C-alpha positions in Angstrom: 185.3 87.5 274.0 187.6 85.0 272.8 185.6 82.4 271.9 186.2 78.4 272.6 186.2 75.1 270.6 182.9 75.2 271.6 181.6 78.4 271.2 182.8 78.1 267.3 180.8 74.6 266.8 177.8 76.2 268.4 178.8 79.1 265.4 178.9 76.9 262.7 175.8 74.2 263.9 173.8 77.6 264.3 174.8 79.6 260.4 174.5 75.8 258.6 170.7 75.0 260.5 169.6 78.6 258.7 171.6 79.7 256.1 172.5 76.0 254.6 176.5 75.1 254.0 177.2 77.0 251.5 176.9 80.8 251.9 178.7 83.2 249.4 179.9 86.0 249.6 177.7 88.9 249.0 180.7 91.1 247.4 182.7 88.5 246.0 180.5 85.7 245.5 183.5 83.1 246.7 182.1 80.8 250.1 185.4 80.6 251.5 185.1 81.5 255.0 187.3 81.8 258.7 185.4 82.4 261.2 186.8 84.9 263.7 188.4 84.4 267.0 186.2 86.0 269.4 183.4 88.1 269.7 182.8 92.3 269.3 180.2 94.0 271.2 178.9 97.4 269.3 175.9 99.7 270.4 175.3 102.6 267.3 173.5 105.1 269.6 170.7 106.5 266.3 169.8 109.5 268.1 173.8 111.2 268.4 175.2 109.1 265.1 177.7 107.8 267.2 179.2 104.3 268.2 179.9 102.6 271.2 181.5 99.7 271.5 181.5 97.1 274.0 178.0 98.4 275.5 175.3 97.0 273.1 175.2 94.0 270.9 177.5 91.5 270.9 178.3 89.9 267.4 180.1 87.0 265.7 182.2 87.4 262.4 182.5 85.7 258.6 184.3 86.5 257.6 186.0 86.0 253.8 189.0 84.3 252.5 188.2 85.5 249.1 187.9 89.5 249.4 187.8 90.3 253.7 184.8 91.1 253.5 182.8 90.6 257.4 179.6 90.1 257.6 177.9 89.4 261.4 176.1 87.7 263.6 174.3 88.4 266.4 175.9 85.6 268.8 172.6 85.9 271.6 170.8 84.4 268.6 173.1 81.4 268.6 172.6 81.3 272.4 176.0 82.4 273.4 176.7 85.2 276.3 179.6 86.6 275.9 181.3 87.7 278.9 181.5 91.7 279.5 185.7 92.6 278.5 187.1 94.3 281.7 188.2 97.7 280.7 191.0 99.8 282.7 191.3 103.1 282.9 194.2 105.4 283.7 194.3 107.1 286.6 193.0 110.5 285.8 189.8 109.1 283.9 188.6 107.2 286.8 190.0 109.8 290.0 187.5 112.2 287.5 184.5 109.6 287.0 184.7 108.3 291.1 183.8 112.4 290.9 181.8 113.0 288.9 179.3 110.7 290.6 180.1 112.0 293.7 178.7 115.1 292.9 175.7 113.6 291.6 175.7 111.6 294.6 171.8 113.1 296.9 174.6 114.3 300.0 171.6 113.3 302.4 168.4 111.6 301.7 166.3 114.4 303.0 167.6 116.5 300.0 166.8 114.1 297.3 164.4 115.4 295.3 161.2 113.2 293.4 160.2 113.4 290.0 156.1 112.4 289.4 155.6 111.6 285.8 153.2 113.5 284.5 149.4 112.0 283.7 
């Protein structure tokens, strides 16, 4: 999601209200930052160790102008509600996904099995 001028102002105010106007870089110690131009959504699966982009926590980054270190903040905590990105799948992947969904769906309601949780 691209950040609007209003989003950028919200982010600056949020950071200043919680951290102060002078945020020092953890790596080089400077306090010269740029705001990322968009937000990033990343999820981490603790069971597999895989990173899932566009499925997780929306984040906004501050980038150190000296060393390039990036500090990530939760966009949701800042009050931003990023819209999910539209991802266009290649035609082969679309067909594969549609086939998998068709195979997984029950053919008729009477054949669908219900699973009762054990007490």
